[in-house]
N, C-alpha and C positions, 0 to 999 in steps of 0.2 A: 641407343643407336637404332636407326631405322633400317630394316631389312625388307626391301620390297619383294623379295622372293620367298619369305618365310611361310607363305600359305601354299606354295607349290609342292606337289609330291616329289617332283624332280626339279633340280635347279634349271634356270633358264639356260638354253644351249650357249656355250661359249663363256659361261661363268664358272668359276672354281672356288671352292671353299678351302682347299688345302694346297700347299706348295712345299717342296722338299728339294734342297740342293742335291745334285747327283754328282758323285765322284765315279768316273768310269772305272770298271773293274772287270777283269777277264773271268773271274771265278765266282763272283757273288751276284745273285739276282737282286733287283730292286726290292725295297721293303714293301712297295705297293705297286700294282699295275696302274699307271697313270692314264688319264683320259687324253692327255696331250703332253708334249715335251717342248720346252722353250729353249732355244739356243741363243745365248747372248753374244757369243763371239763366233765368227764363221769358221768353217772347217768341215772335214768329213766326220760322219757319225756311223760307227759300226754298232748295230742294234739287233738283238734277238727279239723278233715279233712275238706276239701272243700265241701264234700258231706254231712256234718253235723254229721258224726259219731265221737264219742270221744273214743279214745283208749290210752292205755299206752304202750309205746315202752320200753321194759325192757333193761336197761343198754347197749345202743348202744356203739360201740367202742369209745375210747378216740379220740378227735379231728376228729369227723366224720360228714359227711353230711347226712341230712335226705332228701331223695328224695320223700317227701310227702308234698303237698301243703296244708297248714292249715290256719285256721282263728283265732285260739286261742291256746296259750300255757298256760296251767293251772298251778297255783301255787301249789295246792293240787295234790300230786302225781308226781310232777316234782322235781327230786333231781339233775339233770344236771344243770350246770351253764355256764356262758360265752357263751350265746346263741345269735346268730346273724341271722337275716333274710337277704336273698340275692335275688335280682331280677334285 
């Protein structure tokens, strides 16, 4: 397989090598702090950011990326689904 980015010390911006489906949970942090979060189905997202602040992002666009690094996606207050962590 050809990897055009294998010689770079850091991946090309906007590319990811890992993905993990996220199940929102009020009590459990994400297994990894992602670079970006993908929302496949529209709705609100309650997220704890890397700085510890918890906010609700109201109805981001369908199939959108969240350019916010977070440690937790809360079940309470999150109506979006098909959420994927990318890094």
